VOGU-3710 file (C-alpha; in Angstrom, 3 decimals, decimal comma):
1> mkslemtlpk> -52,026/-3,123/-68,852  -51,092/-5,911/-66,450  -48,948/-7,450/-69,170  -47,061/-4,166/-69,581  -46,533/-3,749/-65,809  -45,105/-7,369/-65,490  -42,719/-6,868/-68,336  -41,307/-3,445/-67,171  -39,044/-4,878/-64,303  -37,840/-7,668/-66,559
11> msfqslaadf> -36,949/-5,120/-69,279  -35,341/-2,777/-66,664  -33,196/-5,691/-65,348  -32,219/-6,730/-68,854  -31,304/-3,179/-69,771  -29,180/-2,796/-66,644  -27,347/-6,049/-67,360  -26,769/-4,909/-70,927  -25,063/-1,740/-69,605  -22,486/-3,887/-67,877
21> rnlnpsdpga> -21,764/-6,085/-70,913  -19,212/-5,166/-73,494  -17,602/-2,337/-71,509  -14,501/-0,917/-73,025  -11,841/-0,645/-70,218  -9,767/1,822/-72,219  -12,693/4,195/-72,632  -14,612/4,418/-69,297  -15,951/7,867/-70,423  -18,188/6,053/-72,851
31> wpvapkiavl> -19,656/3,718/-70,309  -23,309/3,942/-69,378  -24,452/5,656/-66,190  -25,000/2,457/-64,052  -21,435/0,969/-64,471  -19,926/4,441/-63,817  -21,936/4,711/-60,515  -20,996/1,065/-59,572  -17,283/1,817/-60,200  -17,483/5,050/-58,273
41> vglfivvlii> -19,168/3,346/-55,231  -16,588/0,478/-55,330  -13,684/2,971/-55,470  -15,158/4,909/-52,564  -15,431/1,647/-50,540  -11,785/0,800/-51,394  -10,700/4,222/-50,328  -12,532/3,876/-47,002  -10,905/0,479/-46,295  -7,477/1,795/-47,163
51> gwfllwsdql> -7,942/4,926/-45,152  -9,086/2,746/-42,113  -6,014/0,576/-42,176  -3,430/3,349/-43,047  -4,772/6,291/-41,065  -7,979/6,098/-39,050  -7,240/2,838/-37,064  -4,103/4,317/-35,649  -5,797/7,629/-34,916  -8,607/5,852/-33,197
61> adleaktqee> -6,120/3,781/-31,104  -4,272/7,002/-30,267  -7,574/8,689/-29,416  -8,468/5,846/-27,066  -5,003/5,955/-25,384  -5,379/9,755/-24,921  -8,914/9,253/-23,449  -7,517/6,760/-20,864  -4,662/9,077/-20,116  -7,249/11,951/-19,562
71> dvlkqqylek> -9,147/9,745/-17,170  -5,940/9,036/-15,169  -5,039/12,707/-15,051  -8,595/13,588/-13,961  -8,285/11,054/-11,023  -4,854/12,347/-10,033  -6,197/15,889/-10,100  -9,080/14,986/-7,868  -6,789/13,217/-5,414  -4,394/16,095/-5,290
81> kklavnlnly> -7,323/18,528/-4,910  -8,628/16,410/-1,982  -5,205/16,523/-0,347  -4,862/20,221/-0,814  -8,309/20,818/0,690  -7,353/18,728/3,714  -3,746/19,958/3,961  -4,212/21,954/7,175  -5,923/18,998/8,804  -3,023/16,672/7,817
91> reqleeinrs> -0,476/19,181/9,316  -2,436/19,292/12,532  -2,542/15,514/12,649  1,304/15,297/11,844  1,977/17,724/14,761  -0,181/15,658/17,082  1,649/12,506/16,119  4,985/14,232/16,651  3,886/15,406/20,056  2,658/11,856/20,988
101> fgallkqlpd> 5,945/10,370/19,671  7,974/12,902/21,685  5,972/11,988/24,849  6,555/8,285/24,326  10,255/8,919/23,530  10,659/10,543/26,939  9,460/7,393/28,539  12,546/5,526/27,192  15,603/6,032/29,360  19,127/6,565/27,987
111> kseidallie> 22,155/4,559/28,715  22,973/6,273/32,005  19,375/5,603/33,293  19,078/1,896/32,638  20,937/0,826/35,746  18,777/3,119/37,911  15,624/1,733/36,308  16,645/-1,883/36,964  17,219/-0,902/40,581  13,649/0,492/40,703
121> vnqaglgrgl> 12,269/-2,743/39,331  14,152/-4,711/41,941  13,080/-2,475/44,740  9,456/-2,608/43,691  9,528/-6,355/44,218  11,423/-6,120/47,519  8,939/-3,483/48,701  6,038/-5,926/48,234  7,967/-8,522/50,325  8,872/-10,726/47,369
131> qfelfrpgqe> 11,919/-12,909/47,177  14,046/-12,721/44,051  15,545/-16,092/43,222  16,722/-14,736/39,821  17,414/-11,253/38,393  19,529/-11,648/35,342  19,808/-8,941/32,570  20,093/-10,526/29,157  21,741/-9,386/25,892  20,531/-6,059/24,679
141> qikefyaelp> 18,822/-6,140/21,297  19,225/-3,073/19,089  16,257/-2,037/17,020  15,816/0,773/14,552  15,783/3,759/17,029  15,691/1,960/20,460  17,268/-0,845/22,290  15,353/-3,631/24,169  16,857/-4,988/27,340  15,304/-8,368/28,626
151> vavkingnyh> 15,693/-9,313/32,281  14,907/-12,837/33,339  13,343/-12,944/36,861  12,087/-15,619/39,257  10,060/-14,263/42,126  8,443/-16,024/45,123  5,523/-14,576/47,075  1,846/-14,748/47,634  -0,713/-14,050/44,913  -1,691/-10,546/46,124
161> digafaadia> 1,893/-9,277/46,476  2,775/-10,612/42,971  -0,202/-8,869/41,638  0,677/-5,585/43,443  4,229/-5,888/42,020  2,897/-6,219/38,403  0,702/-3,019/39,090  3,787/-1,227/40,394  5,741/-2,076/37,270  2,947/-0,667/35,117
171> klprivtlnn> 3,004/2,646/37,017  6,763/3,212/36,568  7,498/6,475/34,612  9,502/4,512/32,155  8,201/1,816/29,877  8,630/-1,714/31,478  6,661/-4,789/30,519  6,200/-8,234/31,850  6,396/-10,995/29,268  6,466/-14,826/29,084
181> iamaptkdgl> 4,753/-15,100/32,499  4,561/-18,504/34,110  3,285/-19,199/37,753  3,493/-22,217/39,888  2,972/-23,183/43,540  5,978/-23,653/45,764  6,443/-26,196/48,523  5,790/-23,602/51,226  2,409/-22,554/49,825  3,601/-19,420/48,036
191> lsldatiktf> 3,644/-18,787/44,257  6,696/-18,764/42,002  6,680/-16,248/39,099  8,887/-16,898/36,168  8,900/-13,922/33,692  10,890/-11,760/31,407  10,884/-8,100/32,268  11,635/-5,917/29,205  12,742/-2,310/29,397  13,696/-0,065/26,611
201> ryldeaevsa> 16,048/2,840/25,939  16,402/5,160/22,952  19,589/5,094/20,908  21,898/8,111/20,871  22,972/9,818/17,705  26,087/7,812/17,310  24,147/4,524/17,659  21,451/5,638/15,256  24,147/6,574/12,720  25,734/3,181/13,097
211> qkkaakgatk> 22,378/1,474/12,604  21,769/3,406/9,352  25,227/2,590/8,028  24,676/-1,135/8,821  21,250/-1,059/7,165  22,852/0,481/3,955  25,654/-2,142/4,031  23,081/-5,017/4,233  21,091/-3,753/1,236  24,142/-3,522/-1,000
//
């Protein structure tokens, strides 16, 4: 019995090998079952490989691209949904910004008010008993929607009067700033203040239009 069991696999293998010998390529219908199955499996694998390279690889790449596009569209949808939900809040914030900007704009004088503002600055110093050695307006610098006028000043006085003058400048209804401040003692025991006072004015419509034309010309 053991001898029979040991010879069965050998006989089976020999029989299978015999099925693949002496096959007639012109008459595959007469082939044994094992070669037919092997050929069918091989053909199936070849079809799968050809299908992968000709059809499925492109389709999978297209599917991956569409999946990524879907993710982008979902993100855009969520962002737009968030904006839509907060639209009223954004409108309120924009109105508040416009109100604040309008209030700041009112603090900028126009051309006709600049001279009066400079007189106010000068009188603020004289009112504190300060002596002006220099009060020289500089070249006006045009910005996007406003103009900046620097005024070089040199003032002599005691420490407290100069401090009070700086406080008076800050309380003016128009925007006036002290810049490039330098202080040094004088021979008579006072202090000398060298500074640049800057005031600002908004541009009128003609000046704004000229600024826009100049900016367009510079970009060409």
